[in-house]
C-alpha positions as CSV (number, residue, x, y, z in Angstrom):
1,M,-42.9,27.7,-24.8
2,V,-40.2,25.0,-24.2
3,L,-40.0,22.5,-26.2
4,S,-39.6,18.7,-24.3
5,T,-36.9,16.5,-25.8
6,S,-37.3,14.2,-22.6
7,A,-40.5,12.7,-23.3
8,A,-41.1,9.5,-24.8
9,P,-41.3,9.9,-28.9
10,V,-45.3,9.6,-29.8
11,Y,-45.5,7.7,-32.9
12,M,-48.6,8.5,-35.0
13,D,-47.2,7.4,-38.6
14,N,-48.0,3.5,-38.5
15,S,-49.5,3.7,-41.9
16,A,-45.8,4.3,-43.2
17,T,-44.5,1.8,-41.3
18,T,-44.9,-0.2,-37.8
19,R,-42.4,-0.8,-34.9
20,P,-41.8,-4.7,-35.2
21,F,-43.1,-6.6,-32.5
22,P,-40.4,-8.0,-30.1
23,E,-41.3,-11.4,-30.9
24,V,-40.6,-10.6,-34.4
25,I,-37.2,-9.4,-33.8
26,D,-36.1,-12.2,-31.7
27,A,-37.2,-14.9,-34.4
28,M,-35.6,-13.1,-37.0
29,K,-32.1,-13.0,-35.4
30,T,-32.4,-16.9,-34.4
31,V,-32.9,-17.3,-38.1
32,Y,-30.1,-15.0,-38.9
33,A,-27.7,-16.6,-36.6
34,E,-28.6,-20.1,-36.7
35,Q,-31.1,-21.1,-39.3
36,F,-29.5,-19.6,-42.3
37,G,-29.2,-21.8,-44.7
38,N,-30.9,-21.3,-48.4
39,P,-34.0,-22.8,-48.9
40,S,-33.4,-24.2,-52.3
41,S,-30.3,-26.4,-51.1
42,L,-30.4,-30.0,-50.6
43,H,-29.0,-30.3,-47.4
44,R,-30.4,-30.6,-44.1
45,M,-30.1,-26.7,-43.3
46,G,-31.8,-26.0,-46.5
47,Y,-34.3,-28.3,-45.6
48,E,-34.9,-26.4,-42.0
49,A,-35.2,-23.5,-44.0
50,E,-37.4,-24.1,-46.5
51,K,-39.9,-25.6,-43.4
52,L,-39.8,-22.3,-42.0
53,V,-40.8,-20.9,-45.2
54,S,-43.6,-23.4,-45.6
55,K,-44.8,-22.4,-41.9
56,A,-44.6,-18.7,-42.6
57,R,-46.7,-19.3,-45.9
58,R,-49.5,-21.3,-44.0
59,S,-49.7,-18.4,-41.3
60,V,-49.9,-15.4,-44.1
61,A,-52.6,-17.2,-45.9
62,A,-54.9,-17.9,-42.8
63,L,-55.3,-14.3,-42.5
64,I,-57.2,-13.8,-45.9
65,G,-58.8,-17.4,-46.3
66,A,-56.3,-18.8,-48.8
67,A,-54.7,-21.9,-49.5
68,E,-50.7,-22.6,-48.7
69,D,-49.9,-22.6,-52.3
70,E,-51.4,-19.3,-53.3
71,I,-49.0,-16.8,-51.3
72,Y,-46.1,-16.0,-53.1
73,F,-43.3,-14.0,-51.1
74,T,-42.1,-10.7,-52.7
75,S,-40.4,-8.1,-51.4
76,G,-43.1,-6.0,-50.2
77,G,-46.4,-4.3,-51.5
78,T,-44.8,-1.9,-54.3
79,E,-43.4,-5.3,-55.7
80,S,-46.5,-6.8,-55.8
81,N,-48.9,-4.5,-56.8
82,N,-46.4,-4.2,-60.2
83,W,-46.7,-7.9,-60.2
84,A,-49.8,-8.2,-60.0
85,I,-50.6,-5.3,-62.6
86,F,-47.6,-6.2,-64.9
87,G,-48.3,-10.1,-64.9
88,S,-51.9,-9.8,-65.7
89,I,-51.9,-7.8,-68.8
90,R,-48.9,-9.9,-69.9
91,S,-51.2,-13.1,-69.1
92,A,-54.0,-11.7,-71.1
93,G,-52.1,-11.2,-74.1
94,P,-52.4,-8.1,-77.1
95,R,-56.0,-7.9,-77.8
96,Y,-56.8,-6.7,-73.8
97,K,-55.6,-3.2,-73.8
98,H,-58.1,-2.0,-71.2
99,V,-57.3,-1.7,-66.9
100,I,-60.0,-0.1,-64.6
101,T,-58.6,1.4,-61.2
102,S,-59.4,4.1,-58.9
103,A,-58.7,8.0,-58.4
104,V,-57.3,7.0,-54.8
105,E,-54.8,4.5,-55.9
106,H,-51.3,4.5,-53.7
107,P,-48.8,5.6,-55.7
108,S,-47.3,2.3,-56.9
109,V,-50.5,1.2,-58.7
110,L,-50.8,5.0,-59.9
111,A,-47.5,5.4,-61.1
112,T,-47.8,2.0,-62.7
113,T,-51.1,2.5,-64.7
114,E,-49.9,6.0,-65.9
115,Y,-47.1,3.9,-67.6
116,L,-49.6,1.5,-68.8
117,E,-50.8,4.7,-70.8
118,Q,-47.6,5.2,-72.1
119,L,-47.5,1.6,-73.6
120,G,-50.8,2.3,-75.4
121,Y,-53.2,1.1,-72.8
122,R,-56.5,2.6,-72.1
123,V,-56.7,3.2,-68.0
124,S,-60.4,4.3,-66.7
125,V,-59.8,6.2,-63.8
126,V,-63.2,5.8,-61.2
127,P,-64.0,9.0,-59.2
128,V,-64.8,8.7,-55.4
129,G,-67.6,10.6,-53.6
130,R,-66.5,12.7,-50.5
131,D,-66.1,9.6,-48.1
132,G,-63.5,8.2,-50.4
133,R,-65.0,5.4,-51.8
134,V,-65.9,4.3,-55.2
135,D,-69.3,3.3,-56.7
136,P,-69.2,-0.5,-57.3
137,D,-72.0,0.2,-59.9
138,E,-69.5,2.8,-61.7
139,V,-66.6,0.6,-61.6
140,L,-68.7,-2.5,-63.1
141,S,-70.1,-0.1,-65.9
142,L,-66.9,0.5,-67.2
143,V,-66.1,-3.0,-68.0
144,E,-65.4,-3.7,-71.9
145,D,-64.5,-6.6,-74.2
146,D,-61.2,-5.7,-73.8
147,T,-60.8,-5.2,-69.8
148,C,-58.1,-7.2,-68.9
149,L,-58.1,-5.8,-64.8
150,V,-59.6,-4.2,-62.2
151,S,-57.5,-3.1,-59.5
152,V,-58.7,-1.5,-56.4
153,I,-57.4,-0.3,-53.1
154,L,-59.2,-2.0,-49.9
155,V,-57.7,0.7,-47.5
156,Q,-56.9,3.9,-48.9
157,N,-53.5,4.8,-47.4
158,E,-53.9,8.4,-46.7
159,I,-57.5,8.7,-45.4
160,G,-58.5,5.2,-44.3
161,S,-61.6,4.7,-46.4
162,I,-62.3,1.0,-47.0
163,E,-63.3,0.3,-50.7
164,P,-66.2,-1.8,-51.4
165,C,-64.2,-4.4,-52.6
166,A,-66.4,-7.3,-51.5
167,E,-69.5,-5.6,-53.7
168,I,-67.0,-5.0,-56.5
169,G,-65.9,-8.9,-56.8
170,A,-69.3,-9.9,-56.6
171,G,-70.5,-8.0,-59.3
172,L,-67.5,-8.8,-61.9
173,A,-68.4,-12.5,-60.7
174,K,-71.8,-12.1,-62.7
175,L,-70.3,-11.0,-66.0
176,G,-69.4,-14.5,-67.0
177,P,-67.0,-14.8,-70.0
178,R,-66.4,-10.7,-70.0
179,R,-65.3,-11.0,-66.6
180,P,-62.0,-9.2,-65.8
181,R,-59.1,-10.7,-63.5
182,F,-59.9,-8.5,-59.9
183,H,-56.8,-7.0,-58.0
184,V,-57.1,-5.7,-54.5
185,D,-54.1,-4.0,-53.0
186,A,-54.5,-4.6,-49.7
187,V,-51.6,-3.5,-48.1
188,Q,-53.5,-0.9,-45.6
189,G,-56.3,-3.3,-44.8
190,F,-54.3,-6.5,-44.0
191,A,-54.7,-7.8,-40.4
192,R,-56.6,-4.4,-39.5
193,M,-59.7,-6.2,-40.8
194,D,-61.3,-9.6,-42.0
195,I,-60.4,-10.6,-45.7
196,D,-61.8,-13.9,-47.1
197,V,-60.5,-13.9,-50.8
198,D,-63.0,-16.6,-52.1
199,K,-66.3,-14.7,-50.7
200,W,-64.9,-11.7,-52.0
201,G,-64.3,-13.0,-55.7
202,V,-60.4,-11.8,-55.6
203,D,-57.9,-13.1,-58.3
204,L,-54.8,-11.2,-56.9
205,L,-54.2,-9.3,-53.6
206,S,-51.0,-7.5,-52.1
207,I,-50.0,-7.4,-48.8
208,S,-47.0,-6.1,-46.8
209,A,-45.2,-7.3,-43.6
210,H,-43.9,-3.9,-42.2
211,K,-47.6,-2.3,-41.8
212,I,-48.5,-5.2,-39.1
213,H,-45.2,-5.1,-36.8
214,G,-43.5,-7.3,-39.3
215,P,-39.9,-6.8,-41.1
216,K,-39.4,-4.2,-43.8
217,G,-38.6,-5.9,-47.2
218,V,-41.0,-8.9,-47.2
219,G,-44.2,-9.0,-48.5
220,A,-46.7,-11.3,-50.9
221,L,-49.0,-11.5,-53.5
222,Y,-51.9,-14.0,-53.0
223,I,-52.7,-15.6,-56.7
224,K,-55.7,-17.6,-56.9
225,K,-55.2,-21.2,-57.6
226,G,-55.7,-21.0,-61.4
227,V,-55.2,-17.9,-62.5
228,P,-52.3,-17.8,-65.1
229,M,-49.7,-15.3,-64.1
230,Y,-46.6,-14.2,-65.9
231,P,-43.5,-13.4,-63.5
232,L,-41.7,-10.1,-63.0
233,L,-38.8,-11.5,-62.1
234,F,-36.8,-14.3,-63.7
235,G,-33.8,-16.6,-62.6
236,G,-33.9,-19.5,-60.3
237,G,-37.1,-20.3,-60.5
238,Q,-38.3,-20.1,-56.7
239,E,-41.8,-19.4,-55.5
240,Q,-43.1,-22.2,-57.8
241,G,-41.3,-20.9,-60.8
242,L,-43.2,-17.4,-60.4
243,R,-40.8,-15.4,-58.6
244,S,-37.1,-16.1,-58.6
245,G,-34.5,-15.0,-56.3
246,T,-33.4,-16.3,-52.9
247,E,-35.9,-16.1,-50.4
248,N,-35.6,-13.6,-47.3
249,V,-35.7,-16.3,-45.1
250,P,-35.5,-14.3,-41.9
251,G,-38.2,-11.5,-42.9
252,I,-40.0,-14.1,-44.2
253,V,-40.0,-15.8,-40.4
254,G,-41.1,-12.8,-39.2
255,F,-43.8,-12.0,-41.6
256,G,-45.3,-15.2,-40.3
257,L,-45.2,-14.8,-36.9
258,A,-46.6,-11.3,-37.2
259,C,-49.3,-13.0,-38.9
260,D,-49.7,-15.6,-36.1
261,M,-50.0,-12.7,-33.4
262,W,-52.8,-10.9,-35.2
263,A,-54.8,-14.0,-35.4
264,Q,-54.7,-14.4,-31.8
265,F,-55.6,-10.6,-30.8
266,G,-56.6,-9.1,-33.9
267,R,-60.2,-8.4,-33.2
268,E,-59.4,-7.0,-29.7
269,A,-56.8,-4.8,-31.5
270,R,-59.5,-3.5,-34.1
271,R,-61.9,-2.7,-30.9
272,K,-58.9,-0.8,-29.3
273,L,-58.2,1.1,-32.9
274,Y,-61.6,2.1,-33.3
275,E,-61.6,3.7,-29.7
276,L,-58.5,5.4,-30.3
277,R,-59.8,6.7,-33.5
278,Q,-63.1,8.2,-31.9
279,R,-61.1,9.7,-29.2
280,L,-58.4,11.3,-31.6
281,V,-61.1,12.8,-33.6
282,S,-63.3,14.0,-31.2
283,G,-60.1,15.5,-29.4
284,I,-58.7,17.2,-32.8
285,L,-62.4,18.7,-33.7
286,E,-62.6,20.1,-30.0
287,A,-59.0,21.7,-30.1
288,V,-59.1,22.7,-33.5
289,P,-63.0,23.5,-34.3
290,D,-62.0,24.4,-38.1
291,A,-60.5,21.4,-38.9
292,V,-61.6,19.6,-41.7
293,L,-62.0,15.8,-41.4
294,N,-61.2,14.0,-44.6
295,S,-62.0,10.8,-43.4
296,P,-65.1,9.0,-43.9
297,E,-67.4,7.8,-41.1
298,P,-66.3,5.3,-38.5
299,D,-68.4,2.5,-40.5
300,K,-66.6,3.1,-43.7
301,A,-63.2,3.7,-42.3
302,A,-60.3,1.4,-41.1
303,P,-59.7,1.6,-37.6
304,H,-55.9,3.1,-37.6
305,I,-55.9,6.0,-40.0
306,V,-57.5,9.5,-39.5
307,N,-56.8,12.4,-42.0
308,F,-57.2,16.4,-41.2
309,S,-56.6,19.5,-42.9
310,F,-56.0,22.7,-41.4
311,P,-56.8,25.1,-43.8
312,G,-54.1,28.2,-43.9
313,F,-51.3,26.1,-42.7
314,R,-48.9,23.9,-44.7
315,G,-48.6,20.2,-43.9
316,E,-44.8,19.9,-44.2
317,T,-45.0,22.7,-41.2
318,I,-47.1,21.1,-39.3
319,V,-45.1,17.9,-39.2
320,N,-42.1,19.8,-38.2
321,A,-43.8,21.9,-35.5
322,L,-45.1,18.4,-34.1
323,E,-41.7,16.7,-34.7
324,Q,-40.4,19.3,-32.3
325,R,-42.9,18.3,-29.8
326,N,-41.7,14.7,-29.9
327,V,-45.1,13.7,-32.3
328,F,-44.3,12.3,-35.5
329,V,-47.3,12.1,-37.9
330,S,-47.2,12.6,-42.3
331,T,-48.9,14.6,-44.8
332,G,-50.1,11.5,-46.7
333,S,-48.3,8.4,-48.1
334,A,-44.6,7.7,-47.1
335,C,-44.1,7.0,-50.9
336,S,-44.7,10.6,-51.9
337,S,-44.8,12.8,-48.9
338,R,-41.3,14.5,-49.8
339,K,-43.0,15.7,-52.8
340,S,-44.4,19.5,-51.7
341,K,-47.5,18.9,-54.1
342,P,-51.0,18.9,-52.7
343,S,-52.3,15.5,-52.2
344,P,-54.1,13.8,-55.0
345,V,-56.2,11.9,-52.9
346,I,-57.6,14.9,-50.9
347,L,-58.2,16.7,-54.5
348,A,-60.1,13.5,-55.3
349,L,-62.5,13.9,-52.5
350,G,-63.5,17.3,-54.4
351,M,-61.7,19.4,-51.8
352,G,-59.5,22.3,-52.8
353,Q,-55.8,23.3,-53.1
354,D,-55.8,24.7,-49.3
355,E,-57.1,21.8,-47.9
356,A,-55.1,19.1,-50.2
357,L,-51.8,21.5,-48.8
358,S,-52.6,21.4,-45.1
359,A,-53.9,17.7,-44.7
360,I,-52.2,15.6,-42.2
361,R,-52.5,11.8,-41.6
362,F,-52.2,10.3,-38.0
363,S,-52.0,6.5,-38.2
364,M,-52.0,4.2,-35.1
365,S,-51.0,0.8,-34.1
366,V,-51.4,-1.8,-31.4
367,F,-48.5,0.1,-29.5
368,T,-50.6,3.2,-29.5
369,T,-51.9,4.5,-26.3
370,V,-55.1,6.8,-24.8
371,E,-51.8,8.8,-23.6
372,D,-50.2,9.3,-26.9
373,V,-53.7,10.1,-28.5
374,D,-54.1,12.6,-26.0
375,T,-50.6,14.2,-26.2
376,T,-51.0,14.3,-29.7
377,V,-54.0,16.5,-29.4
378,S,-52.3,18.8,-27.2
379,A,-49.2,18.9,-29.3
380,L,-51.2,19.6,-32.2
381,A,-53.1,22.7,-30.5
382,D,-50.2,24.2,-28.8
383,A,-48.5,24.0,-32.4
384,L,-50.8,25.3,-34.6
385,K,-51.6,28.3,-31.8
386,Q,-47.6,29.0,-32.2
387,L,-47.9,29.0,-36.4
388,A,-50.9,31.2,-36.0
389,P,-49.4,34.4,-37.0
390,W,-48.1,32.8,-40.3
391,R,-51.6,31.7,-41.3
392,R,-52.7,32.1,-44.5
393,R,-56.4,33.6,-44.7
394,S,-58.9,32.6,-47.4
395,T,-60.0,35.4,-49.6
């Protein structure tokens, strides 16, 4: 076998980050070079920067059915999730000491709720089925008089399962005075699926730019109008006094433009991604018959994420073997993939250690082509053939 280094890289790790749209890069360059004023300044350059931020805020809001003044820019999904949780418990007051979340949350929610337990809060973790989804009725059954927050991911970042957030929101709305606040981590679902915060009964929703071909270092938290919220950062009082710090104007402009582009072609992009997903799943199952599909069926899954386990192999070994073939994938969340531990998400599905240690996430974007999918399947089959002598056999 001769490894080729001349072929263009096949990037199948788009759940970790995406390549920015060229238009986004160009727009950000212009802001850096010519429109670099501080939005808080009173002069014309400050006013022009403020207008750019306002325009981007409208673009972000439009993709989730929100009002412009319900969007608060942050540094990304992790900050948005932390703010949603800590801001909620502080707003609720000391009597409310209970939080509900799921077993398949992103590390930025999981680690935060674990810290809350150290502070004396009770955290109810709702299990998922083999399809990676929670039962909405089980979530609702856990609500108590002192529950201050329900936090559920929209699209699971490792396996792509779509959680029933609309059903959970509808159920919470029926609780009346007992209704806790509802937060949705929509970082992996934003733009890749339709979101309507009002219809879903969402109070808080986290999103990030670099997952949708925008820049790194910028995200947003949707805060429903009228929902009390404490800041996470204090200082100059930017973002309506709730998120201090000079706005990242180039990043915010890039974020807004990426949203505008998704608004134009999002439905067609999702259709294409679902077709590529099916081609990838079929191709891997044909090339590697004993591969284990961890992602749910298409009607319960996001269009861009597919997760397989390859029992007997180590996930990081497969990642390295594919990298040698110029194909780039991951073992799971980029925020925790450097830790040599079995994926807690795969374990939460009821799978064993072997499946959890051999899991590989393939994630696509609007730049992914049919040729990329076919190359990935061929490279995977070749890599596993090479690694076969070292494969561990089940006992």
